PDB file as gemmi writes it, atoms N, CA and C in Angstrom:
CRYST1    1.000    1.000    1.000  90.00  90.00  90.00 P 1                      
ATOM      1  N   MET A   1      -4.524  20.732   2.751  1.00  0.00           N  
ATOM      2  CA  MET A   1      -2.925  20.806   2.308  1.00  0.00           C  
ATOM      3  C   MET A   1      -3.337  21.890   1.307  1.00  0.00           C  
ATOM      4  N   THR A   2      -2.304  23.103   1.428  1.00  0.00           N  
ATOM      5  CA  THR A   2      -2.394  23.939   0.173  1.00  0.00           C  
ATOM      6  C   THR A   2      -1.234  23.637  -0.597  1.00  0.00           C  
ATOM      7  N   ILE A   3      -1.551  24.224  -2.297  1.00  0.00           N  
ATOM      8  CA  ILE A   3      -0.245  23.686  -2.928  1.00  0.00           C  
ATOM      9  C   ILE A   3      -0.571  25.273  -3.935  1.00  0.00           C  
ATOM     10  N   ILE A   4       0.729  26.399  -3.846  1.00  0.00           N  
ATOM     11  CA  ILE A   4       0.244  27.028  -4.967  1.00  0.00           C  
ATOM     12  C   ILE A   4       1.588  26.911  -5.583  1.00  0.00           C  
ATOM     13  N   ILE A   5       0.422  27.154  -6.396  1.00  0.00           N  
ATOM     14  CA  ILE A   5       1.009  27.420  -8.585  1.00  0.00           C  
ATOM     15  C   ILE A   5       0.910  28.442  -9.312  1.00  0.00           C  
ATOM     16  N   ASP A   6       1.953  28.749  -9.913  1.00  0.00           N  
ATOM     17  CA  ASP A   6       1.988  30.252 -10.214  1.00  0.00           C  
ATOM     18  C   ASP A   6       1.179  30.223 -11.530  1.00  0.00           C  
ATOM     19  N   LYS A   7       0.766  31.423 -12.150  1.00  0.00           N  
ATOM     20  CA  LYS A   7       0.076  31.588 -12.849  1.00  0.00           C  
ATOM     21  C   LYS A   7       0.767  30.526 -14.506  1.00  0.00           C  
ATOM     22  N   ASN A   8       1.849  31.295 -15.001  1.00  0.00           N  
ATOM     23  CA  ASN A   8       2.909  30.734 -15.508  1.00  0.00           C  
ATOM     24  C   ASN A   8       2.954  29.380 -15.667  1.00  0.00           C  
ATOM     25  N   ALA A   9       3.063  27.858 -14.852  1.00  0.00           N  
ATOM     26  CA  ALA A   9       3.760  27.379 -14.270  1.00  0.00           C  
ATOM     27  C   ALA A   9       2.833  26.669 -15.638  1.00  0.00           C  
ATOM     28  N   SER A  10       3.860  25.183 -16.055  1.00  0.00           N  
ATOM     29  CA  SER A  10       3.637  23.916 -17.653  1.00  0.00           C  
ATOM     30  C   SER A  10       2.715  23.069 -16.546  1.00  0.00           C  
ATOM     31  N   ALA A  11       1.969  22.388 -16.994  1.00  0.00           N  
ATOM     32  CA  ALA A  11       1.003  20.967 -17.160  1.00  0.00           C  
ATOM     33  C   ALA A  11       2.250  20.210 -16.051  1.00  0.00           C  
ATOM     34  N   ALA A  12       3.661  19.607 -16.772  1.00  0.00           N  
ATOM     35  CA  ALA A  12       4.167  18.696 -15.951  1.00  0.00           C  
ATOM     36  C   ALA A  12       4.132  19.076 -14.937  1.00  0.00           C  
ATOM     37  N   ASP A  13       4.658  20.873 -14.995  1.00  0.00           N  
ATOM     38  CA  ASP A  13       4.747  21.888 -13.444  1.00  0.00           C  
ATOM     39  C   ASP A  13       3.808  20.978 -12.403  1.00  0.00           C  
ATOM     40  N   VAL A  14       2.732  21.445 -12.632  1.00  0.00           N  
ATOM     41  CA  VAL A  14       1.322  21.370 -11.867  1.00  0.00           C  
ATOM     42  C   VAL A  14       1.539  19.871 -11.264  1.00  0.00           C  
ATOM     43  N   GLU A  15       1.568  18.930 -12.643  1.00  0.00           N  
ATOM     44  CA  GLU A  15       1.508  17.229 -12.416  1.00  0.00           C  
ATOM     45  C   GLU A  15       2.892  17.305 -11.369  1.00  0.00           C  
ATOM     46  N   LYS A  16       4.432  17.752 -11.054  1.00  0.00           N  
ATOM     47  CA  LYS A  16       4.885  17.260 -10.196  1.00  0.00           C  
ATOM     48  C   LYS A  16       4.947  17.440  -8.680  1.00  0.00           C  
ATOM     49  N   GLN A  17       4.067  19.031  -8.861  1.00  0.00           N  
ATOM     50  CA  GLN A  17       3.885  19.346  -7.438  1.00  0.00           C  
ATOM     51  C   GLN A  17       2.552  18.641  -6.683  1.00  0.00           C  
ATOM     52  N   ILE A  18       1.805  18.012  -7.549  1.00  0.00           N  
ATOM     53  CA  ILE A  18       0.464  17.204  -7.561  1.00  0.00           C  
ATOM     54  C   ILE A  18       1.226  15.396  -6.739  1.00  0.00           C  
ATOM     55  N   LYS A  19       1.624  15.419  -7.437  1.00  0.00           N  
ATOM     56  CA  LYS A  19       2.527  14.225  -6.763  1.00  0.00           C  
ATOM     57  C   LYS A  19       3.466  13.850  -5.698  1.00  0.00           C  
ATOM     58  N   LYS A  20       4.222  15.035  -5.580  1.00  0.00           N  
ATOM     59  CA  LYS A  20       4.682  15.509  -3.976  1.00  0.00           C  
ATOM     60  C   LYS A  20       4.031  15.378  -3.312  1.00  0.00           C  
ATOM     61  N   ALA A  21       3.196  16.565  -3.439  1.00  0.00           N  
ATOM     62  CA  ALA A  21       1.927  16.601  -2.216  1.00  0.00           C  
ATOM     63  C   ALA A  21       1.437  15.248  -2.100  1.00  0.00           C  
ATOM     64  N   SER A  22       1.287  14.672  -3.151  1.00  0.00           N  
ATOM     65  CA  SER A  22       0.297  13.261  -2.655  1.00  0.00           C  
ATOM     66  C   SER A  22       1.419  11.986  -1.978  1.00  0.00           C  
ATOM     67  N   LYS A  23       2.961  11.987  -1.991  1.00  0.00           N  
ATOM     68  CA  LYS A  23       3.490  11.273  -1.895  1.00  0.00           C  
ATOM     69  C   LYS A  23       3.967  11.120   0.460  1.00  0.00           C  
ATOM     70  N   LYS A  24       3.330  11.794   0.506  1.00  0.00           N  
ATOM     71  CA  LYS A  24       3.832  12.284   2.374  1.00  0.00           C  
ATOM     72  C   LYS A  24       2.865  10.995   2.664  1.00  0.00           C  
ATOM     73  N   LYS A  25       3.487  10.336   3.758  1.00  0.00           N  
ATOM     74  CA  LYS A  25       2.713   9.012   4.334  1.00  0.00           C  
ATOM     75  C   LYS A  25       2.267  10.341   5.626  1.00  0.00           C  
ATOM     76  N   ALA A  26       1.335   9.596   6.322  1.00  0.00           N  
ATOM     77  CA  ALA A  26       0.075  10.283   7.332  1.00  0.00           C  
ATOM     78  C   ALA A  26       0.696   9.993   8.937  1.00  0.00           C  
ATOM     79  N   LYS A  27       0.890  10.586   9.232  1.00  0.00           N  
ATOM     80  CA  LYS A  27       1.671  10.960  10.352  1.00  0.00           C  
ATOM     81  C   LYS A  27       0.624   9.909  11.868  1.00  0.00           C  
ATOM     82  N   GLY A  28       1.645   9.467  12.269  1.00  0.00           N  
ATOM     83  CA  GLY A  28       0.951   8.699  13.529  1.00  0.00           C  
ATOM     84  C   GLY A  28       1.217   7.178  13.020  1.00  0.00           C  
ATOM     85  N   PHE A  29       0.476   6.324  13.793  1.00  0.00           N  
ATOM     86  CA  PHE A  29       0.602   5.143  13.666  1.00  0.00           C  
ATOM     87  C   PHE A  29      -0.895   4.007  12.852  1.00  0.00           C  
ATOM     88  N   ASP A  30      -0.657   2.853  12.251  1.00  0.00           N  
ATOM     89  CA  ASP A  30      -1.294   2.050  11.973  1.00  0.00           C  
ATOM     90  C   ASP A  30      -2.120   1.374  13.415  1.00  0.00           C  
ATOM     91  N   ALA A  31      -3.132   1.320  13.730  1.00  0.00           N  
ATOM     92  CA  ALA A  31      -3.718   1.013  14.659  1.00  0.00           C  
ATOM     93  C   ALA A  31      -4.823  -0.628  14.560  1.00  0.00           C  
ATOM     94  N   LEU A  32      -4.661  -0.536  13.559  1.00  0.00           N  
ATOM     95  CA  LEU A  32      -5.330  -1.709  12.680  1.00  0.00           C  
ATOM     96  C   LEU A  32      -3.928  -2.804  12.957  1.00  0.00           C  
ATOM     97  N   LYS A  33      -2.973  -2.407  12.946  1.00  0.00           N  
ATOM     98  CA  LYS A  33      -1.707  -3.700  12.710  1.00  0.00           C  
ATOM     99  C   LYS A  33      -1.931  -3.869  14.210  1.00  0.00           C  
ATOM    100  N   HIS A  34      -2.192  -3.214  15.007  1.00  0.00           N  
ATOM    101  CA  HIS A  34      -1.742  -4.002  16.476  1.00  0.00           C  
ATOM    102  C   HIS A  34      -3.123  -4.052  17.439  1.00  0.00           C  
ATOM    103  N   ALA A  35      -4.655  -4.071  16.250  1.00  0.00           N  
ATOM    104  CA  ALA A  35      -5.723  -4.688  16.769  1.00  0.00           C  
ATOM    105  C   ALA A  35      -6.251  -5.959  16.659  1.00  0.00           C  
ATOM    106  N   GLY A  36      -6.812  -6.725  17.360  1.00  0.00           N  
ATOM    107  CA  GLY A  36      -7.133  -8.088  17.387  1.00  0.00           C  
ATOM    108  C   GLY A  36      -6.722  -8.752  18.556  1.00  0.00           C  
ATOM    109  N   LYS A  37      -7.065  -9.634  18.548  1.00  0.00           N  
ATOM    110  CA  LYS A  37      -7.002 -11.018  19.650  1.00  0.00           C  
ATOM    111  C   LYS A  37      -5.858 -11.545  19.990  1.00  0.00           C  
ATOM    112  N   VAL A  38      -5.418 -11.529  21.050  1.00  0.00           N  
ATOM    113  CA  VAL A  38      -4.012 -12.400  22.012  1.00  0.00           C  
ATOM    114  C   VAL A  38      -4.433 -13.765  22.237  1.00  0.00           C  
ATOM    115  N   ARG A  39      -3.587 -14.430  21.443  1.00  0.00           N  
ATOM    116  CA  ARG A  39      -3.603 -16.078  22.394  1.00  0.00           C  
ATOM    117  C   ARG A  39      -2.580 -16.051  23.040  1.00  0.00           C  
ATOM    118  N   TRP A  40      -3.147 -16.656  24.331  1.00  0.00           N  
ATOM    119  CA  TRP A  40      -2.703 -16.973  25.007  1.00  0.00           C  
ATOM    120  C   TRP A  40      -2.635 -18.557  25.556  1.00  0.00           C  
ATOM    121  N   GLU A  41      -1.548 -18.956  26.390  1.00  0.00           N  
ATOM    122  CA  GLU A  41      -1.104 -20.286  26.328  1.00  0.00           C  
ATOM    123  C   GLU A  41      -1.370 -20.894  27.386  1.00  0.00           C  
ATOM    124  N   GLN A  42      -1.920 -19.922  28.291  1.00  0.00           N  
ATOM    125  CA  GLN A  42      -2.185 -20.336  29.622  1.00  0.00           C  
ATOM    126  C   GLN A  42      -3.760 -19.379  29.877  1.00  0.00           C  
ATOM    127  N   ASP A  43      -4.016 -20.175  31.098  1.00  0.00           N  
ATOM    128  CA  ASP A  43      -5.442 -19.193  31.255  1.00  0.00           C  
ATOM    129  C   ASP A  43      -5.098 -17.891  31.982  1.00  0.00           C  
ATOM    130  N   PRO A  44      -6.401 -17.312  31.851  1.00  0.00           N  
ATOM    131  CA  PRO A  44      -6.060 -15.587  31.824  1.00  0.00           C  
ATOM    132  C   PRO A  44      -5.963 -15.846  33.396  1.00  0.00           C  
ATOM    133  N   LEU A  45      -6.524 -16.328  34.565  1.00  0.00           N  
ATOM    134  CA  LEU A  45      -7.125 -16.054  35.633  1.00  0.00           C  
ATOM    135  C   LEU A  45      -5.395 -16.566  36.365  1.00  0.00           C  
ATOM    136  N   THR A  46      -5.194 -17.909  36.333  1.00  0.00           N  
ATOM    137  CA  THR A  46      -3.702 -18.086  36.426  1.00  0.00           C  
ATOM    138  C   THR A  46      -2.609 -17.196  36.242  1.00  0.00           C  
ATOM    139  N   TYR A  47      -2.360 -17.111  35.114  1.00  0.00           N  
ATOM    140  CA  TYR A  47      -1.804 -15.832  35.169  1.00  0.00           C  
ATOM    141  C   TYR A  47      -1.384 -14.547  35.344  1.00  0.00           C  
ATOM    142  N   GLN A  48      -2.980 -14.304  36.213  1.00  0.00           N  
ATOM    143  CA  GLN A  48      -3.066 -12.779  36.963  1.00  0.00           C  
ATOM    144  C   GLN A  48      -2.619 -12.963  38.003  1.00  0.00           C  
ATOM    145  N   HIS A  49      -2.416 -14.019  39.015  1.00  0.00           N  
ATOM    146  CA  HIS A  49      -2.282 -15.036  40.246  1.00  0.00           C  
ATOM    147  C   HIS A  49      -0.819 -14.962  39.628  1.00  0.00           C  
ATOM    148  N   GLU A  50      -0.014 -15.190  38.673  1.00  0.00           N  
ATOM    149  CA  GLU A  50       1.814 -15.201  38.567  1.00  0.00           C  
ATOM    150  C   GLU A  50       1.733 -13.760  38.991  1.00  0.00           C  
ATOM    151  N   VAL A  51       1.114 -13.093  37.958  1.00  0.00           N  
ATOM    152  CA  VAL A  51       1.633 -11.954  37.750  1.00  0.00           C  
ATOM    153  C   VAL A  51       1.519 -10.533  39.227  1.00  0.00           C  
ATOM    154  N   ARG A  52       0.409 -10.801  39.877  1.00  0.00           N  
ATOM    155  CA  ARG A  52       0.165  -9.705  41.064  1.00  0.00           C  
ATOM    156  C   ARG A  52       0.275 -10.878  42.094  1.00  0.00           C  
ATOM    157  N   GLY A  53       1.298 -12.125  42.078  1.00  0.00           N  
ATOM    158  CA  GLY A  53       2.092 -12.597  43.801  1.00  0.00           C  
ATOM    159  C   GLY A  53       0.836 -12.951  44.533  1.00  0.00           C  
ATOM    160  N   GLU A  54      -0.578 -13.275  44.122  1.00  0.00           N  
ATOM    161  CA  GLU A  54      -1.500 -14.109  44.908  1.00  0.00           C  
ATOM    162  C   GLU A  54      -1.420 -15.418  45.263  1.00  0.00           C  
TER     163      GLU A  54                                                      
END                                                                             
């Protein structure tokens, strides 16, 4: 990211611009939030038979 600062900018103005730039949230989604193990109440093989209609 590029921040343009004027030569005559005060230290307070520089700090404001830096804080403004660092507050931006990263785009995308949090993959770690959805990662992990799924707990099934039934046997996976019986579930597969139900879903596929076998």
